[in-house]
N, CA, C and O atoms as a CHARMM CRD file, in Angstrom:
* protein
*
  200
    1    1 MET  N      0.81000  -1.18100   0.00000 PROA 1      0.00000
    2    1 MET  CA     0.00000   0.00000   0.00000 PROA 1      0.00000
    3    1 MET  C      0.86200   1.25800   0.00000 PROA 1      0.00000
    4    1 MET  O      0.50600   2.24500  -0.64400 PROA 1      0.00000
    5    2 ALA  N      1.96400   1.24100   0.69400 PROA 2      0.00000
    6    2 ALA  CA     2.83600   2.40600   0.74000 PROA 2      0.00000
    7    2 ALA  C      3.41500   2.70500  -0.63300 PROA 2      0.00000
    8    2 ALA  O      3.66700   3.86500  -0.96100 PROA 2      0.00000
    9    3 LYS  N      3.62700   1.67300  -1.43400 PROA 3      0.00000
   10    3 LYS  CA     4.17800   1.88900  -2.76200 PROA 3      0.00000
   11    3 LYS  C      3.23500   2.71300  -3.62200 PROA 3      0.00000
   12    3 LYS  O      3.68700   3.52800  -4.42600 PROA 3      0.00000
   13    4 LYS  N      1.94000   2.51700  -3.46700 PROA 4      0.00000
   14    4 LYS  CA     0.97400   3.28200  -4.24900 PROA 4      0.00000
   15    4 LYS  C      1.01800   4.75900  -3.87400 PROA 4      0.00000
   16    4 LYS  O      0.91900   5.62200  -4.74600 PROA 4      0.00000
   17    5 VAL  N      1.16600   5.05700  -2.59300 PROA 5      0.00000
   18    5 VAL  CA     1.22100   6.44100  -2.15500 PROA 5      0.00000
   19    5 VAL  C      2.45300   7.12700  -2.71000 PROA 5      0.00000
   20    5 VAL  O      2.36700   8.25200  -3.20200 PROA 5      0.00000
   21    6 VAL  N      3.58200   6.47300  -2.64000 PROA 6      0.00000
   22    6 VAL  CA     4.82500   7.04700  -3.14400 PROA 6      0.00000
   23    6 VAL  C      4.72400   7.25700  -4.64700 PROA 6      0.00000
   24    6 VAL  O      5.17400   8.28500  -5.15300 PROA 6      0.00000
   25    7 ALA  N      4.15100   6.31700  -5.36400 PROA 7      0.00000
   26    7 ALA  CA     4.04200   6.43300  -6.81900 PROA 7      0.00000
   27    7 ALA  C      3.15000   7.60000  -7.21400 PROA 7      0.00000
   28    7 ALA  O      3.45100   8.29400  -8.18600 PROA 7      0.00000
   29    8 THR  N      2.06300   7.83700  -6.49000 PROA 8      0.00000
   30    8 THR  CA     1.18800   8.95200  -6.84300 PROA 8      0.00000
   31    8 THR  C      1.83900  10.28400  -6.53700 PROA 8      0.00000
   32    8 THR  O      1.60400  11.25100  -7.26100 PROA 8      0.00000
   33    9 LEU  N      2.65100  10.37500  -5.49200 PROA 9      0.00000
   34    9 LEU  CA     3.34400  11.63000  -5.20500 PROA 9      0.00000
   35    9 LEU  C      4.38000  11.94900  -6.27100 PROA 9      0.00000
   36    9 LEU  O      4.63300  13.12100  -6.54900 PROA 9      0.00000
   37   10 GLN  N      4.97800  10.94000  -6.86900 PROA 10     0.00000
   38   10 GLN  CA     5.98700  11.17600  -7.89200 PROA 10     0.00000
   39   10 GLN  C      5.37600  11.54300  -9.23100 PROA 10     0.00000
   40   10 GLN  O      6.06400  12.12500 -10.06900 PROA 10     0.00000
   41   11 LYS  N      4.12500  11.23100  -9.46100 PROA 11     0.00000
   42   11 LYS  CA     3.49800  11.51600 -10.75000 PROA 11     0.00000
   43   11 LYS  C      2.81900  12.88000 -10.77700 PROA 11     0.00000
   44   11 LYS  O      2.94200  13.60600 -11.76400 PROA 11     0.00000
   45   12 GLY  N      2.11400  13.23800  -9.72600 PROA 12     0.00000
   46   12 GLY  CA     1.28500  14.43200  -9.73800 PROA 12     0.00000
   47   12 GLY  C      2.01700  15.67900  -9.29700 PROA 12     0.00000
   48   12 GLY  O      3.18600  15.88600  -9.62400 PROA 12     0.00000
   49   13 ALA  N      1.31400  16.50100  -8.55100 PROA 13     0.00000
   50   13 ALA  CA     1.86900  17.77200  -8.08500 PROA 13     0.00000
   51   13 ALA  C      2.91900  17.57900  -7.00100 PROA 13     0.00000
   52   13 ALA  O      3.61000  18.53700  -6.65400 PROA 13     0.00000
   53   14 GLY  N      3.06300  16.39300  -6.46100 PROA 14     0.00000
   54   14 GLY  CA     4.05000  16.12300  -5.42500 PROA 14     0.00000
   55   14 GLY  C      5.48000  16.28000  -5.89200 PROA 14     0.00000
   56   14 GLY  O      6.38300  16.43100  -5.06900 PROA 14     0.00000
   57   15 LYS  N      5.70900  16.24800  -7.19300 PROA 15     0.00000
   58   15 LYS  CA     7.05900  16.41900  -7.72700 PROA 15     0.00000
   59   15 LYS  C      7.56800  17.84200  -7.53000 PROA 15     0.00000
   60   15 LYS  O      8.77200  18.08100  -7.62600 PROA 15     0.00000
   61   16 ASN  N      6.68100  18.78000  -7.26000 PROA 16     0.00000
   62   16 ASN  CA     7.07500  20.17500  -7.10800 PROA 16     0.00000
   63   16 ASN  C      7.57300  20.50000  -5.71200 PROA 16     0.00000
   64   16 ASN  O      7.97500  21.63500  -5.45800 PROA 16     0.00000
   65   17 PHE  N      7.55900  19.53000  -4.79300 PROA 17     0.00000
   66   17 PHE  CA     7.94000  19.77200  -3.41600 PROA 17     0.00000
   67   17 PHE  C      9.13200  18.91000  -3.01100 PROA 17     0.00000
   68   17 PHE  O      9.33300  17.81600  -3.53800 PROA 17     0.00000
   69   18 THR  N      9.91900  19.42400  -2.06400 PROA 18     0.00000
   70   18 THR  CA    11.09100  18.72200  -1.56700 PROA 18     0.00000
   71   18 THR  C     11.11100  18.84100  -0.04900 PROA 18     0.00000
   72   18 THR  O     10.81100  19.90200   0.49900 PROA 18     0.00000
   73   19 LYS  N     11.46600  17.74500   0.63600 PROA 19     0.00000
   74   19 LYS  CA    11.63000  17.79000   2.08100 PROA 19     0.00000
   75   19 LYS  C     13.08500  18.14000   2.36900 PROA 19     0.00000
   76   19 LYS  O     14.00000  17.43700   1.94000 PROA 19     0.00000
   77   20 VAL  N     13.29000  19.23800   3.10300 PROA 20     0.00000
   78   20 VAL  CA    14.64200  19.69900   3.40500 PROA 20     0.00000
   79   20 VAL  C     14.86200  19.65400   4.91700 PROA 20     0.00000
   80   20 VAL  O     13.94300  19.89100   5.70200 PROA 20     0.00000
   81   21 ILE  N     16.08400  19.34800   5.30100 PROA 21     0.00000
   82   21 ILE  CA    16.46500  19.25800   6.71200 PROA 21     0.00000
   83   21 ILE  C     17.73400  20.07600   6.90100 PROA 21     0.00000
   84   21 ILE  O     18.72500  19.87100   6.20100 PROA 21     0.00000
   85   22 LYS  N     17.69600  21.01400   7.86100 PROA 22     0.00000
   86   22 LYS  CA    18.85200  21.86300   8.13400 PROA 22     0.00000
   87   22 LYS  C     19.28700  21.65200   9.57600 PROA 22     0.00000
   88   22 LYS  O     18.44900  21.59500  10.47600 PROA 22     0.00000
   89   23 MET  N     20.58700  21.53700   9.80100 PROA 23     0.00000
   90   23 MET  CA    21.12600  21.33700  11.13300 PROA 23     0.00000
   91   23 MET  C     21.62100  22.68500  11.66300 PROA 23     0.00000
   92   23 MET  O     22.31000  23.42200  10.95800 PROA 23     0.00000
   93   24 ALA  N     21.26600  22.99800  12.90400 PROA 24     0.00000
   94   24 ALA  CA    21.69500  24.24500  13.52700 PROA 24     0.00000
   95   24 ALA  C     22.27800  23.95200  14.89800 PROA 24     0.00000
   96   24 ALA  O     21.75700  23.12300  15.64300 PROA 24     0.00000
   97   25 LYS  N     23.36800  24.64200  15.22400 PROA 25     0.00000
   98   25 LYS  CA    24.03200  24.44400  16.51100 PROA 25     0.00000
   99   25 LYS  C     23.59900  25.54500  17.47100 PROA 25     0.00000
  100   25 LYS  O     23.61600  26.72500  17.12200 PROA 25     0.00000
  101   26 ASP  N     23.21100  25.15400  18.68000 PROA 26     0.00000
  102   26 ASP  CA    22.82100  26.10400  19.70900 PROA 26     0.00000
  103   26 ASP  C     24.08700  26.67300  20.35000 PROA 26     0.00000
  104   26 ASP  O     24.96100  25.92300  20.78500 PROA 26     0.00000
  105   27 GLU  N     24.17800  27.99400  20.40500 PROA 27     0.00000
  106   27 GLU  CA    25.38600  28.63300  20.93600 PROA 27     0.00000
  107   27 GLU  C     25.53200  28.42500  22.44400 PROA 27     0.00000
  108   27 GLU  O     26.65400  28.30800  22.93700 PROA 27     0.00000
  109   28 LYS  N     24.43900  28.37700  23.17300 PROA 28     0.00000
  110   28 LYS  CA    24.50600  28.25900  24.63400 PROA 28     0.00000
  111   28 LYS  C     24.94800  26.87300  25.08200 PROA 28     0.00000
  112   28 LYS  O     25.85700  26.74200  25.90100 PROA 28     0.00000
  113   29 THR  N     24.30600  25.83900  24.54500 PROA 29     0.00000
  114   29 THR  CA    24.57700  24.48300  25.02100 PROA 29     0.00000
  115   29 THR  C     25.53300  23.71200  24.12200 PROA 29     0.00000
  116   29 THR  O     26.14800  22.74200  24.56600 PROA 29     0.00000
  117   30 GLY  N     25.66800  24.12400  22.87600 PROA 30     0.00000
  118   30 GLY  CA    26.53000  23.40500  21.94400 PROA 30     0.00000
  119   30 GLY  C     25.85800  22.21100  21.29800 PROA 30     0.00000
  120   30 GLY  O     26.48800  21.47400  20.54100 PROA 30     0.00000
  121   31 SER  N     24.58000  22.01700  21.59400 PROA 31     0.00000
  122   31 SER  CA    23.86800  20.87600  21.01800 PROA 31     0.00000
  123   31 SER  C     23.32300  21.24700  19.63200 PROA 31     0.00000
  124   31 SER  O     23.17100  22.42300  19.30000 PROA 31     0.00000
  125   32 TYR  N     23.04300  20.24200  18.85900 PROA 32     0.00000
  126   32 TYR  CA    22.52400  20.43600  17.51400 PROA 32     0.00000
  127   32 TYR  C     21.02800  20.16500  17.47600 PROA 32     0.00000
  128   32 TYR  O     20.52400  19.29000  18.18100 PROA 32     0.00000
  129   33 SER  N     20.33200  20.92000  16.65200 PROA 33     0.00000
  130   33 SER  CA    18.90800  20.68100  16.43000 PROA 33     0.00000
  131   33 SER  C     18.66700  20.65100  14.92600 PROA 33     0.00000
  132   33 SER  O     19.44900  21.20000  14.14900 PROA 33     0.00000
  133   34 PHE  N     17.59900  20.01800  14.53600 PROA 34     0.00000
  134   34 PHE  CA    17.28300  19.86100  13.12900 PROA 34     0.00000
  135   34 PHE  C     15.95400  20.53000  12.82600 PROA 34     0.00000
  136   34 PHE  O     14.98800  20.38900  13.57600 PROA 34     0.00000
  137   35 LYS  N     15.91300  21.26100  11.71900 PROA 35     0.00000
  138   35 LYS  CA    14.69400  21.91700  11.28300 PROA 35     0.00000
  139   35 LYS  C     14.26700  21.27300   9.97200 PROA 35     0.00000
  140   35 LYS  O     15.01300  21.29000   8.99300 PROA 35     0.00000
  141   36 GLU  N     13.07000  20.70700   9.95500 PROA 36     0.00000
  142   36 GLU  CA    12.54600  20.03100   8.77200 PROA 36     0.00000
  143   36 GLU  C     11.38000  20.81900   8.20200 PROA 36     0.00000
  144   36 GLU  O     10.53200  21.31500   8.94400 PROA 36     0.00000
  145   37 GLU  N     11.34300  20.93200   6.88800 PROA 37     0.00000
  146   37 GLU  CA    10.22600  21.59100   6.20600 PROA 37     0.00000
  147   37 GLU  C     10.02700  20.93900   4.85100 PROA 37     0.00000
  148   37 GLU  O     10.94100  20.32900   4.29600 PROA 37     0.00000
  149   38 ILE  N      8.83700  21.07600   4.33700 PROA 38     0.00000
  150   38 ILE  CA     8.54500  20.68900   2.96300 PROA 38     0.00000
  151   38 ILE  C      8.32000  21.97800   2.18600 PROA 38     0.00000
  152   38 ILE  O      7.36400  22.71000   2.44200 PROA 38     0.00000
  153   39 VAL  N      9.20500  22.24800   1.24000 PROA 39     0.00000
  154   39 VAL  CA     9.16000  23.49400   0.48400 PROA 39     0.00000
  155   39 VAL  C      9.08100  23.18400  -1.00100 PROA 39     0.00000
  156   39 VAL  O      9.33300  22.05500  -1.42300 PROA 39     0.00000
  157   40 THR  N      8.73100  24.18900  -1.78900 PROA 40     0.00000
  158   40 THR  CA     8.70600  24.00700  -3.23800 PROA 40     0.00000
  159   40 THR  C     10.13400  23.94700  -3.75600 PROA 40     0.00000
  160   40 THR  O     11.06300  24.43100  -3.11000 PROA 40     0.00000
  161   41 ASN  N     10.29400  23.35900  -4.90800 PROA 41     0.00000
  162   41 ASN  CA    11.63500  23.19700  -5.47800 PROA 41     0.00000
  163   41 ASN  C     12.31200  24.54400  -5.74400 PROA 41     0.00000
  164   41 ASN  O     13.53900  24.63300  -5.72800 PROA 41     0.00000
  165   42 ASP  N     11.52300  25.58700  -5.98800 PROA 42     0.00000
  166   42 ASP  CA    12.09300  26.90200  -6.26900 PROA 42     0.00000
  167   42 ASP  C     12.71200  27.54900  -5.04200 PROA 42     0.00000
  168   42 ASP  O     13.63700  28.35100  -5.17300 PROA 42     0.00000
  169   43 THR  N     12.22500  27.22000  -3.85200 PROA 43     0.00000
  170   43 THR  CA    12.67400  27.89200  -2.63500 PROA 43     0.00000
  171   43 THR  C     13.66000  27.09600  -1.79300 PROA 43     0.00000
  172   43 THR  O     13.91400  27.45300  -0.64300 PROA 43     0.00000
  173   44 VAL  N     14.21600  26.03300  -2.34100 PROA 44     0.00000
  174   44 VAL  CA    15.15600  25.19600  -1.58600 PROA 44     0.00000
  175   44 VAL  C     16.42500  25.98600  -1.23100 PROA 44     0.00000
  176   44 VAL  O     16.88700  25.92400  -0.09200 PROA 44     0.00000
  177   45 LYS  N     16.98200  26.71000  -2.17400 PROA 45     0.00000
  178   45 LYS  CA    18.21400  27.47300  -1.91100 PROA 45     0.00000
  179   45 LYS  C     17.96400  28.58400  -0.89300 PROA 45     0.00000
  180   45 LYS  O     18.82700  28.86900  -0.06300 PROA 45     0.00000
  181   46 ASP  N     16.79200  29.21100  -0.95300 PROA 46     0.00000
  182   46 ASP  CA    16.45700  30.26200   0.00800 PROA 46     0.00000
  183   46 ASP  C     16.33700  29.69900   1.42000 PROA 46     0.00000
  184   46 ASP  O     16.68800  30.37400   2.38700 PROA 46     0.00000
  185   47 PHE  N     15.84600  28.47100   1.54600 PROA 47     0.00000
  186   47 PHE  CA    15.72600  27.83500   2.85700 PROA 47     0.00000
  187   47 PHE  C     17.10000  27.66400   3.50300 PROA 47     0.00000
  188   47 PHE  O     17.25200  27.90900   4.69900 PROA 47     0.00000
  189   48 PHE  N     18.08800  27.25200   2.73700 PROA 48     0.00000
  190   48 PHE  CA    19.41100  27.00800   3.30100 PROA 48     0.00000
  191   48 PHE  C     20.18000  28.30200   3.51800 PROA 48     0.00000
  192   48 PHE  O     21.09300  28.32600   4.34300 PROA 48     0.00000
  193   49 LYS  N     19.85000  29.37200   2.81500 PROA 49     0.00000
  194   49 LYS  CA    20.52700  30.65800   3.03200 PROA 49     0.00000
  195   49 LYS  C     20.10500  31.30600   4.33900 PROA 49     0.00000
  196   49 LYS  O     20.90400  31.98600   4.98300 PROA 49     0.00000
  197   50 SER  N     18.85600  31.10100   4.73500 PROA 50     0.00000
  198   50 SER  CA    18.36700  31.74700   5.95400 PROA 50     0.00000
  199   50 SER  C     18.77600  31.01700   7.20800 PROA 50     0.00000
  200   50 SER  O     18.43600  31.44500   8.31100 PROA 50     0.00000
C-alpha cells in the first residue's frame, strides 16, 4: 500500500515539493537541532541561506 502512495506523489503535483532538513548548533549548550520543512523546489536554496 505504501508503494501506491509514493508512486502517486511522484506523478502528480508532489514532484514540485522537496523535504529539506537543516542542522543548527545552539550557541549556549553546543547541542545540535534539526529543522525540517517541505518546500517548493524553487525555494530550496532560500531555505538554506536563511
